[in-house]
C-alpha positions in Angstrom: 28.5 -15.9 8.4 29.5 -19.6 8.8 29.5 -22.3 6.5 26.3 -23.7 7.6 24.6 -20.3 6.8 22.4 -20.6 4.0 21.5 -17.8 1.4 17.8 -17.9 -0.4 17.2 -15.9 -3.4 13.2 -14.7 -3.1 11.3 -11.6 -3.7 10.2 -8.8 -1.2 6.3 -9.5 0.0 5.6 -5.7 -0.1 5.2 -3.1 -2.8 5.0 -3.6 -6.7 8.2 -2.8 -7.3 8.9 -6.5 -7.1 12.3 -6.4 -5.3 14.8 -9.3 -5.3 15.7 -10.2 -1.8 19.0 -12.3 -0.2 17.6 -13.9 2.5 20.1 -15.5 4.8 19.2 -18.2 7.7 21.8 -18.3 10.2 22.9 -21.3 12.1 21.5 -19.7 15.1 18.2 -19.4 13.4 18.3 -15.8 12.7 17.5 -14.3 9.5 19.4 -11.4 7.4 17.9 -9.8 4.7 19.8 -8.0 1.8 19.1 -6.8 -1.7 19.8 -8.9 -4.5 22.2 -7.2 -6.9 21.6 -9.2 -9.7 17.8 -8.5 -9.4 16.7 -6.5 -12.4 13.8 -4.3 -10.3 16.2 -3.4 -7.8 19.9 -4.1 -8.5 20.8 -4.7 -4.8 18.8 -1.7 -3.2 15.8 -2.3 -0.8 13.5 0.0 1.2 13.4 0.4 5.1 10.3 -1.7 5.2 12.5 -4.6 2.9 15.5 -4.2 4.9 14.1 -4.9 8.0 12.0 -8.2 6.6 14.1 -10.3 9.1 13.0 -8.6 12.0 9.3 -9.5 11.1 9.5 -13.3 11.4 8.2 -14.2 14.8 6.0 -17.1 15.4 4.3 -14.7 18.6 1.0 -14.3 16.7 0.9 -17.0 14.3 -2.1 -19.4 13.6 -0.6 -22.7 13.9 -3.3 -24.9 13.9 -6.9 -25.0 12.1 -10.0 -23.5 14.5 -13.6 -24.1 14.1 -15.9 -21.9 16.3 -12.6 -20.7 18.1 -11.5 -24.2 19.2 -8.7 -26.2 17.8 -9.4 -28.8 15.1 -7.5 -30.5 12.5 -7.2 -30.0 8.8 -9.8 -33.0 7.6 -12.3 -31.7 10.1 -12.2 -27.9 9.0 -12.1 -28.6 5.4 -14.9 -31.2 5.2 -17.2 -27.9 7.1 -15.3 -26.0 4.4 -16.5 -28.3 1.6 -19.7 -29.1 3.0 -21.0 -25.8 3.6 -19.8 -24.3 0.3 -21.8 -27.2 -1.5 -25.1 -26.7 0.9 -25.0 -23.4 -0.4 -24.5 -23.8 -4.1 -27.3 -26.8 -3.9 -29.9 -24.5 -2.0 -29.2 -21.1 -3.3 -27.3 -21.3 -6.5 -23.5 -21.0 -7.5 -23.7 -17.0 -6.6 -24.5 -17.3 -3.0 -20.7 -18.2 -2.4 -17.6 -16.1 -2.9 -14.2 -15.7 -2.6 -12.2 -12.7 -1.2 -8.8 -13.0 -2.0 -5.4 -10.7 -2.0 -2.6 -9.4 -3.8 -0.8 -10.7 -1.1 -1.3 -14.3 -2.4 0.8 -16.0 -4.8 0.2 -16.4 -8.5 -0.3 -20.1 -8.1 -2.7 -19.5 -5.0 -4.4 -16.9 -7.2 -5.0 -19.6 -9.8 -6.4 -22.2 -8.3 -8.8 -19.7 -6.5 -9.9 -18.3 -9.7 -10.1 -21.9 -11.4 -12.2 -23.4 -8.5 -14.8 -20.5 -8.4 -15.1 -19.6 -12.1 -14.6 -23.0 -13.8 -16.2 -25.6 -11.5 -18.5 -23.7 -8.9 -19.8 -21.5 -12.1 -19.7 -18.1 -10.6 -17.4 -15.1 -11.0 -17.8 -14.1 -7.2 -13.8 -14.0 -6.5 -12.5 -10.5 -6.4 -9.5 -9.4 -4.3 -8.2 -6.2 -2.4 -6.1 -5.3 -5.6 -9.8 -4.0 -6.6 -8.7 -1.1 -4.1 -5.5 -0.3 -5.6 -5.6 -0.7 -9.2 -8.9 -1.8 -11.1 -9.2 1.5 -12.7 -5.7 1.0 -14.3 -7.1 -2.1 -15.5 -10.3 -0.8 -16.7 -8.4 2.1 -18.6 -5.8 -0.5 -20.4 -8.7 -2.3 -21.6 -10.7 0.4 -23.0 -7.4 1.8 -24.8 -5.2 -1.3 -25.3 -7.9 -3.9 -25.8 -6.5 -5.3 -22.6 -4.6 -5.0 -19.5 -1.1 -4.2 -20.6 1.3 -2.1 -19.0 3.3 -1.2 -22.0 6.8 0.1 -20.5 9.7 -0.8 -18.2 11.1 0.9 -15.4 14.0 1.5 -17.1 11.8 4.0 -18.9 11.8 6.1 -15.9 16.0 6.3 -16.5 16.0 7.3 -19.9 13.5 9.6 -19.8 13.9 13.6 -20.0 10.9 14.4 -18.4 9.0 12.1 -15.8 5.5 13.2 -14.6 4.3 11.6 -11.5 0.6 11.9 -11.1 -1.1 10.8 -7.5 2.1 8.9 -6.6 4.2 9.5 -3.4 6.9 7.5 -5.0 9.6 8.1 -2.3 7.4 6.7 0.2 5.2 4.0 -1.5 7.6 2.8 -4.1 10.8 3.8 -2.8 13.3 1.8 -4.7 12.0 2.7 -8.1 12.3 6.2 -6.3 15.7 5.9 -6.0 16.4 4.5 -9.3 14.6 7.9 -10.5 17.0 9.9 -8.1 19.9 7.9 -9.4 18.9 8.7 -13.0 18.2 12.6 -12.3 21.8 13.0 -10.5 23.4 11.7 -13.7 21.3 13.4 -16.2 20.7 17.0 -15.6 18.5 17.5 -18.6 16.0 15.0 -16.5 13.0 17.1 -14.8 10.4 15.6 -12.8 7.0 16.9 -12.4 4.8 15.9 -9.4 1.2 16.0 -9.4 -0.4 15.6 -6.3 -2.8 17.4 -3.5 -0.5 17.1 -1.0 3.3 18.0 -1.0 4.4 14.8 -0.2 8.0 13.2 0.6 8.5 12.7 -3.6 8.3 16.8 -4.3 12.0 16.5 -2.8 12.8 15.6 -6.1 10.3 17.5 -7.9 11.2 20.8 -10.5 7.5 21.4 -10.4 5.0 20.6 -8.4 1.2 21.0 -9.1 -1.1 20.9 -5.9 -4.3 20.2 -7.8 -7.8 20.0 -6.2 -8.6 16.4 -5.6 -10.1 14.6 -8.4 -9.4 17.5 -11.0 -6.7 15.5 -13.0 -9.2 14.8 -16.3 -9.7 18.5 -16.3 -5.7 18.9 -16.5 -5.1 16.3 -18.7 -7.7 17.3 -21.3 -6.3 20.6 -21.3 -3.0 18.8 -21.9 -4.5 17.1 -24.9 -5.9 20.0 -26.1 -2.7 22.5 -25.8 -0.5 19.4 -27.9 -3.1 19.8 -30.6 -3.2 23.7 -30.4 1.1 23.6 -30.4 1.5 21.3 -33.3 3.0 18.7 -30.5 1.1 15.6 -32.1 2.3 12.2 -33.7 0.1 12.3 -36.8 1.6 9.6 -38.3 1.2 7.4 -35.0 -2.3 8.7 -34.8 -3.7 7.9 -38.3 -1.4 4.5 -38.5 -2.2 3.1 -35.4 -5.3 4.6 -33.3 -8.9 5.6 -33.4 -11.5 8.0 -31.8 -8.9 10.9 -31.6 -11.0 13.5 -32.9 -13.7 12.7 -31.1 -11.6 12.7 -27.7 -10.2 16.0 -28.5 -13.7 17.4 -29.0 -15.1 16.4 -25.8 -11.7 17.6 -24.2 -12.6 21.1 -25.8 -10.4 23.8 -26.1 -7.3 24.5 -24.0 -8.4 27.4 -21.7 -5.8 27.8 -19.1 -8.1 30.2 -17.2 -11.1 27.6 -17.1 -8.6 24.8 -16.2 -6.9 27.0 -13.3 -10.2 27.3 -12.1 -11.2 23.6 -12.4 -8.0 22.7 -10.5 -7.1 25.3 -8.2 -3.4 25.7 -10.0 -1.8 28.7 -11.1 -2.0 29.3 -14.9 1.5 29.9 -15.1 2.5 26.4 -13.5 0.0 24.9 -16.0 1.5 26.7 -19.0 4.8 25.3 -17.8 3.9 21.8 -17.5 1.9 21.9 -20.7 5.1 23.3 -22.4 7.4 20.9 -20.4 5.4 17.9 -22.0 5.2 19.5 -25.7 8.7 19.9 -25.9 9.8 16.7 -24.5 9.8 13.3 -26.3 11.2 11.3 -24.0 8.0 11.7 -21.4 6.9 8.9 -19.0 3.8 9.5 -16.7 3.7 7.6 -13.8 0.5 6.9 -12.0 -0.7 5.4 -8.9 -3.0 5.3 -6.0 -4.0 8.9 -6.7 -5.5 8.3 -9.9 -6.9 4.8 -9.3 -8.7 5.6 -6.0 -11.3 8.0 -7.4 -14.7 7.6 -8.5 -13.5 9.1 -11.7 -10.5 6.9 -11.7 -10.9 5.2 -15.1 -11.4 8.4 -17.0 -8.3 9.6 -15.2 -6.3 7.0 -16.6 -7.7 7.3 -20.5 -7.1 11.0 -20.2 -3.6 10.5 -19.3 -2.8 7.4 -21.9 -4.7 9.8 -24.6 -1.8 12.4 -24.5 0.6 9.6 -25.1 -1.4 8.0 -27.8 -1.7 11.6 -29.5 1.9 11.9 -29.1 3.3 8.3 -30.0 5.1 8.5 -27.0 4.3 4.8 -25.7 6.1 1.4 -25.9 9.7 3.3 -26.7 12.4 3.9 -24.6 11.9 6.7 -22.1 8.4 7.1 -23.1 4.9 5.9 -22.1 2.1 6.0 -19.5 3.4 3.6 -16.3 0.8 2.1 -13.8 2.8 1.3 -10.7 0.6 -1.1 -8.6 0.4 -1.2 -4.5 0.7 -4.8 -3.8 3.7 -7.3 -4.5 1.1 -10.1 -6.5 -1.5 -7.3 -8.1 0.1 -8.0 -11.4 -0.1 -11.5 -11.1 -3.5 -11.7 -9.5 -4.9 -9.7 -13.1 -2.7 -12.6 -15.0 -5.0 -15.4 -13.6 -8.7 -13.5 -13.7 -8.3 -12.6 -9.7 -10.9 -9.9 -10.5 -14.6 -10.5 -10.7 -14.9 -9.6 -13.9 -11.8 -11.0 -15.8 -11.0 -14.4 -17.2 -7.4 -16.2 -16.5 -4.8 -15.6 -19.1 -5.8 -11.6 -19.5 -9.1 -13.2 -21.3 -12.3 -11.2 -20.9 -15.3 -12.8 -19.3 -17.8 -11.3 -21.8 -15.8 -12.5 -24.8 -17.6 -15.9 -25.8 -14.4 -17.3 -27.6 -12.3 -16.5 -24.6 -14.7 -18.4 -22.2 -14.5 -21.5 -24.6 -10.9 -21.3 -24.7 -10.7 -21.4 -20.7 -13.3 -23.9 -20.2 -11.7 -26.2 -23.0 -8.6 -26.2 -21.3 -9.6 -26.5 -17.7 -12.3 -29.2 -19.0 -14.3 -27.7 -16.5 -18.6 -28.8 -15.9 -19.1 -25.0 -16.4 -17.3 -21.4 -16.6 -18.8 -18.1 -15.3 -20.4 -16.0 -18.2 -21.1 -12.8 -16.2 -18.9 -10.5 -14.3 -19.1 -11.5 -10.4 -19.6 -8.7 -7.4 -16.6 -6.4 -7.3 -15.4 -6.0 -3.5 -17.7 -3.4 -2.4 -20.7 -4.5 -3.5 -19.8 -8.1 -2.9 -19.5 -6.9 0.9 -23.0 -5.3 0.7 -24.4 -8.5 -0.7 -22.9 -10.2 2.5 -24.6 -7.9 4.5 -28.1 -8.2 2.5 -28.0 -12.1 2.9 -27.3 -13.2 -0.6 -23.8 -14.7 0.2 -24.2 -17.6 2.2 -20.5 -18.9 2.5 -17.6 -16.4 2.3 -13.9 -17.5 2.2 -11.4 -14.7 2.8 -7.5 -15.0 2.0 -4.7 -12.9 3.0 -6.6 -9.8 3.7 -8.6 -8.0 6.2 -11.8 -6.1 4.7 -12.9 -5.1 8.2 -9.8 -2.5 8.1 -9.2 -1.9 4.1 -12.7 -1.7 2.7 -14.3 1.6 2.5 -17.3 1.8 5.3 -15.8 -0.6 7.1 -17.7 -0.8 10.4 -20.5 -2.0 7.7 -18.4 -4.3 6.4 -17.7 -5.6 9.8 -21.5 -6.0 10.7 -22.2 -7.9 7.1 -19.8 -10.7 8.3 -21.4 -10.6 11.4 -24.7 -11.6 9.8 -22.7 -13.8 7.4 -23.7 -17.4 7.9 -20.6 -18.9 7.5 -17.1 -17.6 6.7 -14.0 -19.0 6.3 -10.5 -17.0 6.9 -7.2 -17.9 6.0 -4.7 -16.0 8.0 -1.3 -15.9 9.2 -1.9 -13.9 12.2 -4.6 -14.4 15.0 -4.2 -10.5 15.4 -6.1 -9.5 12.6 -9.1 -7.8 12.7 -11.2 -10.4 10.7 -10.2 -13.1 12.8 -13.0 -13.0 15.2 -15.7 -13.2 12.5 -14.2 -16.6 11.2 -16.6 -19.7 11.8 -13.5 -21.6 10.4 -9.9 -20.3 10.9 -7.4 -21.7 8.8 -3.3 -21.0 9.4 -1.7 -19.9 6.2 2.0 -19.9 5.0 4.0 -16.5 5.4 6.4 -15.1 3.3 9.5 -17.0 4.0 7.4 -20.3 4.0 5.9 -19.8 0.8 6.7 -21.1 -2.8 5.4 -19.5 -5.6 5.7 -16.5 -8.2 4.6 -12.9 -8.4 4.6 -10.0 -11.2 5.7 -6.8 -10.2 4.7 -3.5 -12.0 6.6 -4.0 -15.0 5.5 -7.6 -15.8 8.6 -9.2 -14.5 7.5 -12.3 -12.9 9.9 -13.4 -9.7 10.0 -16.2 -7.8 9.3 -16.0 -3.8 11.0 -19.0 -2.6 11.1 -20.6 1.2 13.7 -20.5 3.3 12.0 -21.5 6.7 9.9 -24.4 7.4 6.4 -24.3 7.7 5.4 -23.7 11.4 2.8 -25.9 13.4 0.0 -27.3 11.0 0.3 -24.1 8.6 -0.4 -24.9 4.7 -0.2 -22.9 1.7 -3.5 -21.2 0.6 -3.3 -23.2 -2.9 -3.0 -26.1 -1.1 -5.9 -25.2 1.2 -8.3 -24.5 -1.9 -6.9 -27.5 -3.5 -7.9 -29.8 -0.9 -11.5 -28.0 -0.5 -12.3 -28.6 -4.2 -11.3 -32.1 -4.0 -13.8 -32.3 -1.1 -16.9 -30.8 -3.1 -16.1 -33.7 -5.8 -13.4 -31.8 -8.3 -10.6 -34.2 -7.2 -9.5 -35.0 -10.9 -8.9 -31.3 -11.8 -7.2 -30.4 -8.5 -4.3 -33.1 -8.0 -1.8 -30.2 -7.8 1.0 -31.7 -5.9 3.3 -28.7 -5.6 3.7 -25.1 -6.6 5.4 -26.0 -9.7 2.7 -27.9 -11.2 0.2 -25.1 -11.0 2.4 -22.8 -12.8 3.1 -25.2 -15.4 -0.9 -25.0 -16.0 -0.9 -21.5 -15.7 2.1 -20.8 -18.7 0.2 -23.8 -20.7 -3.4 -21.6 -20.6 -1.5 -18.4 -21.7 -0.2 -20.6 -24.8 -3.5 -22.6 -25.5 -5.1 -20.9 -28.9 -3.0 -17.7 -28.4 -0.9 -17.4 -31.5 -0.3 -13.8 -30.7 -3.8 -12.8 -30.3 -3.3 -12.1 -26.7 -0.8 -10.0 -24.7 -0.3 -12.1 -22.1 1.8 -15.3 -22.8 4.3 -17.5 -21.0 3.9 -20.3 -22.8 7.6 -20.9 -23.1 7.5 -22.4 -19.3 4.5 -24.9 -19.9 6.9 -27.8 -19.5 9.2 -26.4 -16.8 10.8 -29.2 -14.7 10.6 -28.6 -10.8 13.7 -28.5 -11.0 14.1 -25.4 -13.6 11.2 -23.8 -11.7 12.9 -24.0 -8.3 15.9 -22.1 -10.1 13.7 -19.8 -12.3 15.4 -16.4 -12.8 13.1 -13.2 -13.1 11.8 -12.8 -16.5 9.4 -10.4 -18.1 6.4 -11.4 -20.2 5.4 -12.1 -22.8 7.8 -15.3 -23.5 6.1 -17.3 -26.0 7.1 -20.6 -26.8 10.0 -20.9 -28.8 10.9 -17.5 -28.5 13.9 -16.2 -27.0 13.8 -14.3 -23.5 13.6 -10.7 -24.1 12.9 -7.6 -22.1 10.0 -5.9 -24.1 7.6 -2.8 -24.5 4.3 -2.7 -26.2 2.7 -0.6 -28.8 5.6 1.7 -30.2 4.2 0.2 -33.7 0.8 -0.6 -33.0 0.0 -3.9 -32.6 -3.2 -3.3 -29.6 -5.4 -6.0 -28.8 -8.5 -4.2 -30.0 -11.0 -5.5 -32.2 -9.3 -3.6 -35.2 -5.8 -4.1 -33.5 -6.1 -0.2 -33.1 -5.3 1.8 -30.1 -8.5 3.6 -28.7 -8.7 7.2 -27.7 -11.2 7.1 -25.2 -13.5 10.6 -25.0 -13.6 11.6 -21.2 -15.1 14.7 -20.2 -14.4 16.4 -16.9 -17.0 15.6 -14.1 -16.4 18.5 -11.3 -16.2 16.5 -7.8 -19.3 16.5 -6.0 -19.5 19.7 -3.8 -19.1 19.5 0.1 -22.0 19.4 2.1 -22.2 22.2 5.0 -22.1 19.8 7.6 -19.0 18.0 6.4 -16.6 20.5 4.9 -13.4 19.0 4.4 -12.3 16.6 1.9 -10.6 13.5 3.2 -7.4 12.1 1.4 -5.9 8.9 2.6 -2.8 6.6 1.8 0.3 5.4 3.1 3.4 6.2 5.3 7.3 5.5 4.7 7.8 2.6 7.2 4.3 0.8 7.5 2.6 -1.7 5.1 -1.2 -2.1 4.8 -2.7 -3.2 8.4 0.7 -3.5 10.0 0.6 -7.2 10.8 4.1 -7.4 9.5 5.7 -4.2 9.7 4.7 -3.4 13.4 6.9 -6.2 14.7 9.8 -4.2 14.4 10.4 -1.2 16.9 13.0 0.2 14.0 9.8 0.3 11.4 7.2 2.1 14.4 10.2 4.4 15.2 9.4 6.8 12.3 5.5 7.4 13.2 4.4 5.4 16.0 1.1 7.2 16.4 -2.0 7.7 13.8 -2.5 11.2 12.7 -4.3 14.0 10.5 -2.6 16.1 8.4 -4.4 19.5 8.9 -3.5 22.7 7.4 -2.6 25.5 10.0 -4.9 28.0 9.0 -7.7 25.5 9.3 -6.6 24.6 12.7 -6.4 28.2 13.8 -9.8 28.6 12.7 -11.4 25.4 14.6 -9.1 26.0 17.6 -7.2 23.1 17.4 -3.4 23.2 18.5 -0.8 21.1 17.5 -0.4 17.5 18.8 -4.1 17.6 19.9 -6.4 15.2 19.4 -8.9 15.6 16.6 -12.1 13.7 15.4 -12.6 13.1 11.7 -16.1 12.2 10.9 -18.2 11.6 7.9 -21.7 9.9 7.7 -20.1 6.3 7.9 -17.8 6.6 10.9 -15.2 8.3 12.5 -11.8 8.4 13.9 -9.9 10.1 16.5 -6.1 10.8 15.8 -3.4 13.5 16.6 -3.6 16.6 14.8 -0.3 17.2 12.6 -0.5 21.2 11.4 0.9 21.2 8.4 0.9 23.1 5.1 1.7 20.1 3.3 -2.2 19.9 2.9 -4.1 22.1 1.0 -6.6 24.4 3.2 -10.0 22.8 3.4 -8.5 19.0 3.2 -6.9 16.4 5.4 -4.8 13.5 5.4 -5.2 10.3 7.9 -3.0 7.0 6.8 -4.8 4.0 6.5 -2.5 1.7 8.4 -3.9 1.8 12.2 -6.3 -0.9 13.2 -7.8 -1.8 16.4 -4.7 -3.8 17.5 -2.8 -0.6 17.6 -5.2 2.2 18.2 -8.4 2.7 19.8 -10.3 4.4 16.8 -8.1 4.8 14.0 -9.5 2.5 11.2 -9.9 5.5 8.7 -11.7 3.3 6.0 -14.7 3.5 8.6 -14.7 6.9 7.8 -14.5 6.7 3.9 -17.4 6.6 1.7 -18.1 3.3 -0.3 -18.7 5.2 -3.4 -16.9 3.7 -6.4 -15.8 4.2 -10.1 -18.7 3.2 -12.7 -16.3 1.5 -14.8 -13.7 -0.2 -12.6 -15.9 -0.6 -9.2 -12.6 1.0 -7.3 -13.3 2.8 -4.5 -13.0 6.5 -4.4 -10.8 6.4 -0.9 -9.1 9.8 -1.8 -12.3 11.9 -1.6 -14.6 11.8 1.2 -16.5 14.9 2.7 -16.0 14.9 6.3 -16.1 17.0 9.4 -12.8 17.9 11.7 -13.3 18.8 15.6 -11.2 19.2 18.5 -11.9 16.3 20.8 -11.8 18.0 24.7 -9.8 15.7 27.0 -9.1 16.2 30.4 -5.8 14.7 30.6 -3.4 13.1 28.2 -0.4 10.5 29.1 2.7 9.0 27.4 4.6 5.8 28.9 7.1 3.2 28.2 5.9 -0.2 29.2 8.4 -3.5 29.6 4.9 -5.5 28.9 1.8 -4.8 26.3 -1.1 -4.2 28.8 -4.0 -6.6 28.5 -6.6 -3.8 28.6 -6.1 0.1 27.9 -8.6 1.8 29.7 -8.9 5.0 28.1 -10.9 7.1 25.6 -7.9 7.5 23.2 -5.0 5.4 23.0 -2.3 4.5 20.4 0.2 1.4 21.1 3.3 0.8 19.3 6.4 -1.7 20.1 9.9 -0.5 21.1 13.3 -1.8 21.9 12.7 -3.8 25.3 9.0 -3.0 25.3 6.0 -0.6 24.0 5.1 3.0 24.0 2.0 4.4 24.8 0.0 7.6 24.0 -3.2 7.5 25.8 -5.8 10.3 27.0 -9.3 10.5 28.9 -12.2 12.8 29.2 -12.7 12.7 32.7 -10.5 13.8 35.5 -8.5 10.6 36.5 -6.7 9.3 39.5 -3.3 8.9 37.6 -2.4 6.3 40.2 -5.4 4.4 39.6 -4.8 4.7 35.3 -1.2 3.4 35.6 -2.2 0.6 37.8 -4.9 -0.5 35.4 -2.1 -1.1 32.8 -0.1 -3.6 34.6 1.1 -4.5 37.9 4.8 -3.1 38.2 5.6 -3.5 41.8 6.4 -1.1 44.8 9.6 0.1 43.9 8.6 3.4 42.4 9.1 7.1 42.6 6.4 10.2 41.8 5.9 13.3 41.4 2.2 15.0 41.4 0.5 18.0 40.8 -3.2 17.7 41.3 -3.7 21.1 40.5 -2.1 21.3 37.5 -3.1 17.3 36.7 0.5 16.7 36.2 2.0 13.3 37.6 5.0 11.3 36.6 6.0 8.1 37.7 8.5 5.1 37.4 8.5 1.7 38.6 11.6 -0.5 38.7 12.3 -4.5 39.5 15.7 -4.4 40.9 18.1 -2.3 38.5 15.5 -2.9 35.6 12.7 0.0 34.7 9.5 -1.6 34.1 7.3 1.4 33.2 7.5 5.2 33.1 4.4 7.2 32.8 4.1 10.9 32.0 0.5 12.8 32.5 -0.4 16.3 32.1 -3.6 18.3 31.1 -2.7 19.2 27.6 -0.4 16.9 25.4 2.6 15.6 27.0 6.0 17.3 26.6 8.3 14.8 26.8 11.1 13.7 24.3 9.9 10.5 22.9 13.0 9.1 21.4 14.7 9.7 24.6 12.0 7.7 26.9 11.6 5.0 24.4 15.5 4.3 24.5 14.6 3.9 28.5 13.7 0.2 28.5 16.6 -0.8 26.3 19.0 1.4 28.4 21.6 -0.4 30.7 20.7 -0.4 34.8 21.5 3.2 35.9 22.5 4.1 39.2 19.8 4.6 41.8 20.6 8.1 42.7 19.6 9.3 39.2 16.5 7.5 38.9 14.7 11.1 39.4 15.9 12.4 36.1 13.8 10.1 34.6 10.8 12.4 35.8 12.1 15.5 34.1 11.0 13.8 30.7 14.2 15.0 28.7 17.5 13.6 27.9 20.4 14.9 30.1 22.6 17.0 29.1 25.6 14.7 28.3 22.9 12.6 26.1 21.6 15.4 23.5 18.2 14.4 22.5 17.9 12.9 19.0 14.5 14.1 18.0 11.9 12.7 15.7 13.3 9.6 13.8 13.9 10.5 10.4 16.6 7.5 9.2 15.1 4.2 10.4 17.9 2.0 9.4 20.4 4.1 12.0 18.0 5.8 13.9 18.9 9.1 13.4 16.6 11.9 14.2 15.9 15.4 13.2 17.8 17.1 15.9 21.0 15.2 15.0 20.5 16.0 11.2 19.9 20.0 12.0 22.8 20.2 14.1 24.8 18.5 11.3 23.7 20.9 9.1 24.8 23.7 11.1 28.2 22.4 11.6 28.3 22.4 7.5 26.7 18.8 6.3 24.7 20.8 4.1 23.6 17.8 1.4 22.2 14.6 1.8 25.8 13.4 1.1 27.2 15.1 3.6 24.6 14.0 6.3 25.3 10.4 5.0 29.3 10.8 5.7 28.6 12.3 9.0 25.6 10.3 10.6 25.3 7.5 7.9 21.8 8.5 7.4 20.5 7.7 3.7 23.3 5.4 3.4 21.6 2.1 3.8 18.0 1.7 2.4 17.9 5.2 1.1 14.5 5.8 1.9 14.6 8.8 4.1 16.8 10.7 1.5 13.8 12.6 0.4 12.9 13.9 4.1 16.7 14.4 4.8 16.7 16.8 1.7 13.9 18.5 2.8 14.7 19.0 6.2 18.0 20.6 4.7 15.9 23.1 2.5 14.1 23.9 5.9 17.1 24.8 7.3 18.5 26.6 4.5 15.3 28.6 4.2 15.5 29.3 8.1 19.1 30.7 7.5 18.3 33.2 4.8 15.5 34.4 6.7 17.9 35.0 10.0 20.6 36.9 7.3 17.7 38.9 6.2 16.5 40.0 9.8 20.5 40.5 10.8 20.8 42.8 7.4 17.6 44.7 8.0 18.7 45.0 11.9 
């Protein structure tokens, strides 16, 4: 570091863990990122995505000025048009003819202004958020049980517990730093047990003492059975039930008796595993149940949440150290959005839209002319209304609904027919951008100034350390200026984010007096200077109260009308039957090193090196029955749409189920937008889509040829029936295939001009071709074609463009498609930080490095961000099994 380097404390823009980040801007303009050792969410830890943030800050794809109808404009003209179109629609068709669709990627201050404008001045509640897709069922479940949307515990509870139950949560990949904290706690506390409840065997199972691979959407049956078991085993906290709750007996009656056989039949689990799980919970006072998208993203998601909460209310294991139900959110500011009413059925300050007193509180505080008095359209219904012509003007901020909403092709069609669409975006490559009538350049991470709230109710600052590029502006500023042009200037006179935060804090304090859970009144008079230096803090922080970390409900104090926690009776409804035409169940989710639609993470070759191509996990028995071989292409199809992805045969998924990740868009693959396949069915209470359960058909896709290439430049067009592209050091890697027998020279020529300096081998009969092109001593491209999936060492080939120029007499070695003997193939990347592959780990293990720690000492793998440690352990377990089998065979011989 030099004296001119500057370090800024800020917060990671990825998952809901909310890690503190130290961003150091070097004198040469580069940015390095490290974990903040003083931030109470991560204490210096970062995952692979957070560690690579400095590599994602390029401006090559940035929107730098407003555009109208695809042509450059200026802010005044663009916002005049936005204000005019919204005002016109409201005048002619009423306030419900306009809508905002926002995102857990925006900051609390952005969310606050959007919510205030829509609900308090336009007078509609038609503002919803992509957070509807990840945690709306938790919100609904919390409100039913607690009277408000309150997460009772803290991250520390995972470390203080003796039993951690992870339900529908691949914590190792989706919340890696929280997983690392749990991993460290388990290492230091031999009594700590971990149960993973998930249909798939995920990376998180590496830490599990018990994995319950239940049938999808049968969680209610499992937890209703647990409630009954607790009652029948005399494991209830009757004092807590009688003093602080209501509705227990009705919930127990609906749950029915604990019949292990019936529960096993419903869930597909072994009786002994169910019994073991129930006994572990009954006997362990310090139990935390962590749940995430596998619970929330379901048409029964709210009932799942309440079935879990019921077991904690019944035992009084809530709000105490090491105890409680714990919802972990997917996005960096899903919680902040909930605090300011970012959902269509909520008001700011955790107040209720349906509550007349709360509406009066908010209206009086804002001095607004009107207040929305009925819920607005939730995400799925909102875009159905757009398609039906009921929404005349729509403003989309920081999200791409044509990729992330279910039945995504219908969403794209809805945007195509919408009379007026505004898109506030960072990147011009987002799939929603082509539908914008007005395109507004937004501030990105590193430029934003405001706050976010993590999953444990901790508010942290996101601070800018980069200048706003071009004419980019914060989202709050855009809405503030539009509101002024709509005639609401007096209420939208914010000069900075600090002023918005002060108002947000003051509203939380207004007429509260302990009647509402969300209260940060201690900061209603915070100065700009104090705001700039604001340390992370956990709410509530009422005015004139000393700062403290808190838990809720250990001694009651719920926010229901009678101040008692509510048991919610939930009846198990068997998942809908699979149709003959769609016999598989589709599950969707994340991969370790990618985030949402990859607009940020795909900028770094390091993160793309782990998994570079969309895939479908299929059980080997299903694949054999369907005639699908490893690495072949498959179509996954529902009545709504289809994708073509690579087949990954693995017993990690149950028979009859298939898993496809959510990240790939039209920017990175020819047909891999999996949400085009997902059914638009939603939970009746929360409106959250059931993204984990869609009946689909799976079939082999016949291709005449397959290709793999490394290219110095990204092709402007890829003429292939299937393709997937990813950045690598020095260029791009391309997987592609076609249905018609090709001329391979024509195929390669269609991808760019590489010059005449080339070598090539061809075998037309075998449909095999390998080509390499140079410009001087610099390799420009290498192509590998075959009749089946290309057998080439990917990691070796991806290193060719970054390698130093080689001798001309060794050029032909490239066409061999594998690393030379003096440079062993590292294999598929496991550790992104140090680019360590599975072959290297296997070799080290066979040489005696038989633990994760030993692998780290030998190869450094797992010693930086730690996100890969569970995968290393899984690989070591597989190697150990192979060694045992080899020993058994030798002994039998």
